[in-house]
N, C-alpha and C positions, 0 to 999 in steps of 0.2 A: 347345346346338349341334346342328345337323342331322346325322343319321346318314348316312354314305356307304353307299348300298345295295350297292355292290360288295363292301364288307367284311362284309356280312351274308348272303352266299350260303349256301344250305342245303347242307351236306356230308353225308358218310356218318358216322353216329354209330358209336361203338365197339360198341354193342349190336347195331346193324344189321349191322356187319361180322362180328361173331361168329356171328350167326344165319345168315349167308350163306356165310362162309368159315371157320368155326371148327373144322371137322373135316377129317380126312385125306381122307375120301371126297368131301366137298363140294368141296375144292380140286382133287382129281383130276378130278372131273366138270366143274368150271369150265374147267380147262386143256384137257381133251379137247374140250369144245365150242368153245373159242377156237382150238385148233390145227386141228381137223377139224370145222368147223361142219356139213358135209354127210356126215359119217361118215369112217371111217378111209381114208387115202390113203397108199399105200406111197411112201416118200421116194425109192425107187430106180427103180421102174417105173410108178408112179402107179396101180397096181392097187388095187381096193377090196375084193375078197374076201379074207378073212383069218381066222385063228384066234388065240386068245389063251391064252398059258401062264400060268395063275394063279400057280404056284409061283415062276416067274422074273419074272413081271409084264412079259412081252414080247408084242408083236404080231408075228405071222408072216404075211407075204404068201403067199397060196395060189398066185400065179403064179410069182414069182421066188424064193420061200422066204426072202427077206431078213427079218431080225428087227430090230425097233426098239422102244425103250421110249417111254413118254409124254413124257419129258423130253429124249430124244436130239434133237440138232439145234436146240434152243431155247436161250434164255439160261440155262436151268437144267441144261444138259448136264453130266453127270458130277458134279453137286453132291450131296453127302451130307447137305445141309441139308434137312429136311422141307419139303414144299410149304406146310405151314401157316405156317412161319416166313417163307418167301419171300413169301407173300401178305400177311402182317402187315407185312413190310418195305415192300411196295408201298403198303399203306394208310398207314403212317407217313410215307413219302416224298411221297405225293401230297396228303395232307390237311394237311401242315404248310406254312403260307404262306411262311415264311422258311427252308425246308429243315430238315433234322435232321442233326446231326453224327454221324459214324460212332461216336463214343464213346457218345452217347446211344442210338443205334440198337443198339449191342451190349448195353447195359443192358436195353433194352426187349425184345430178342429172346432174351436169355440166352445169347449166344454170345461168343466171343472178339472182341477189337477187330479183329484182322486179318481175321477172317471177315466181320464186319459191314462193314468197309471195302470188301472185295472185292464183297460183295453190292450195296452201294450203287453202286459204280462200274459194275458190270454193268448195273444198272437205268438209271443215267444214260446209259450208252452206248446202250441201247435207246431212250431218249428222244431222243438225238441223231439216231439213224437215222430216227425218225418225223418229226423236225423238217424233214427234207429234202424231205418230200412236198408242201409247199405254198410259195407265194411271196406277198409283199406286193402289194397292189393299190391303185389310186386315189392318194390323197394320202399322202405318206410324208415323215417327218422323219428325218434321218440325222446321226449325230455320231460322233466318235472319243472313246475313253476308255481309261483304264488301270486295271488291277487291281494292287494292291501298295502298300505304305506308302512313306513317304519314307525315303531313305537319304542318308548323307553323299556328297558328290560333286556332279556336275553336276545342277542342278535342271531341272525342266520335262521336255520331250520327250526330253532326252538322259539322264535319270536312270536309273541302273542298278537292276535288280531289279524293274522294272515290266513288266506283261504288257499289250500293246496289244490292243484289240478294237474292233470296229465294232458300233454299235447303230442299228437303224432301226425306226421305229414307224409302223404304218399307222393313220391317223385317219379317222373317219367322223362327219360332223356335229359336228366339234370334240371328239370323244372318242376315246381310244385303243382300237384293236380288237386288233391283233396286233403282235408284236414279233419281230425276228430278230436274234440275237446271234452273232457269229463272231469267234473269235480270229484275229489275223493276225500275220505275222512282223514287219511294220512298216507304217507308213502310207505306202504307195507307190501310184502310179497303177495299176499292174498288180494289186495286192492289192484295191483298191477296185473296179476293173472286174470282177475275178473274183467278188468278193462280190456285186456288183449283179446279175450274170448268174445267180447261184445263188439269190439271195434276193428279187429284185424283178422283177415282171412288166414287160415292155416297155411303154412308153407311160405309165408312172406319172408323177405330178407330184412330184418330189423336191426338197426344200430342204435345204441344208447351210450350214455356215459357209464362210469363205473359205479354208480349208486347201487347199493346192495340189493334193493328191492327189484331191480330189473332182472335179477337172476331167474326169477320165476317166469320170464317170457318164454323160455324154452318149454316149460310145462304146458303152455297154452298152444303148443304145436307150431311155433314159428322158429325160423333160423335166426338166432340172436347172436350179435357180435357186440361185446362191450369194449368201448374205447376209452382208456384212461386219459383224462385231460388235465390232471393236476388240480391244485387248489384254485378256487375261483379267482382269487386275487392275482394269481400268476398265470391264469389260463391263456393259452394261445388260441386264437380263433381257428377252429378246424373247419375247412371247407365242407367236410362231410356232414356237418350240422348246420350248414348255412341257412337252409330254408326253415327248419323248425325254430331256429333262433330269430330269424326275421319275422316269422309269424307271431312268435311270442311277444316281440317288441311292438308289433302292430296291434295286437290284441290289447295289451296293457295301455298303449297310447290311445286307442279308440275308446275303451271303457272309461279310463280316468279323465281323458280329455273331453269327452262328451257328457258323461253323467257325473263326473267329479268323484262321486263315491256311491257305492252300492252296499246293501246289507248282505251279510255273509250267506244267509239262507236263500237269497235270490241269485247267487253267483252262477248256479247251474244254468239258469234260463238265459242270462246275458252271454255266457259262453256258447250256448246252443244257438242264439241269434247270430253271433259272429260266425260260427261254423256254417250255418245255413246260408248266409250271404256270401261267404268266401267260396263255398263249393258251387255256387251258381253265378259267379262273377262274370262269366262269359255269356250269360243269358239274361241280362238285366231287363230287357224289353219284355220278357215273358214271366218275370217274377211275381207281378201282381196277380195274374191269372193262376199261377201255380200255388201261391200261398193261399189264395181264396179257395182253391180246390181242397187244399189240406184242411183249411178251417171248416169247410163244409162237411168234411168226413171225420173230423175230430170231435169226440164227445166233450160236453161241457167240462171246463177246467176249474178246479178250486182256486181260491185266491193265492194260497201258498202251497208250494210243493217242496218237500224235502225227500231226496232220494234215499232208498234203504241203506246204502253204504254209509251215507252221512249220519243217519240216525243211529246206526250200529257203532259208529266211531265216537 
């Protein structure tokens, strides 16, 4: 059986990680370079001239006298966890194809479960922030999906306990390139329109099934083609939806297979983490540095985040 080259991407080995980020000094040096690549910049007045208090490990701006630490104002703000464990968490979270559960993360880091859970969610929140920086282009496949198992009661779209989300895949020469995943309150025209404006460049060629809410895609400035595929129970596999269907199957398998179950209010972060890893699957060896850079430039994140569209729904 031929090997899929995508699955054999070169990542960062544990030995390479330890050599680069294994010590306290090396982690601090890396965070300093990621936060202030051109040298120290005062977060209050943007001044560059400063002094450093070794005993308190604080930088003091010579202009406004404001003091700040290396971790202040970043995802690591006020954290008592050593940077070495934070970087190890970044390594484990980025190099695991199908995610890593908070319980397994706690064992690997040697911290309590609640601590590992909070660390993971802060890093996933940083991933979600970074995902907002780009949009899909060219040819795009879009589909609706749910997270959550079957429960007693109304089946299908009216089933209780399921979390709706939208998935769109940009393809190039018949291959998937990037994916955008967003949790929505419900599959409404307004939700789809808002999603398209945030995730898809105007002028894209977008195909979807015949679900009524996708009619609003045209209002978002994209060229939309609806393809009727019949009832789900009788649906014929359409090659035009191959990659979005494949990605949806992989997403559900990764989340339920690794974490078993997730709370509905956290679904957005898990989807964002999958999106982040998928879109950088060809650069596994650089993902530790890239996520650490994002974490250094991301403001402190609250424990729980619920998007506005979910709150309004």
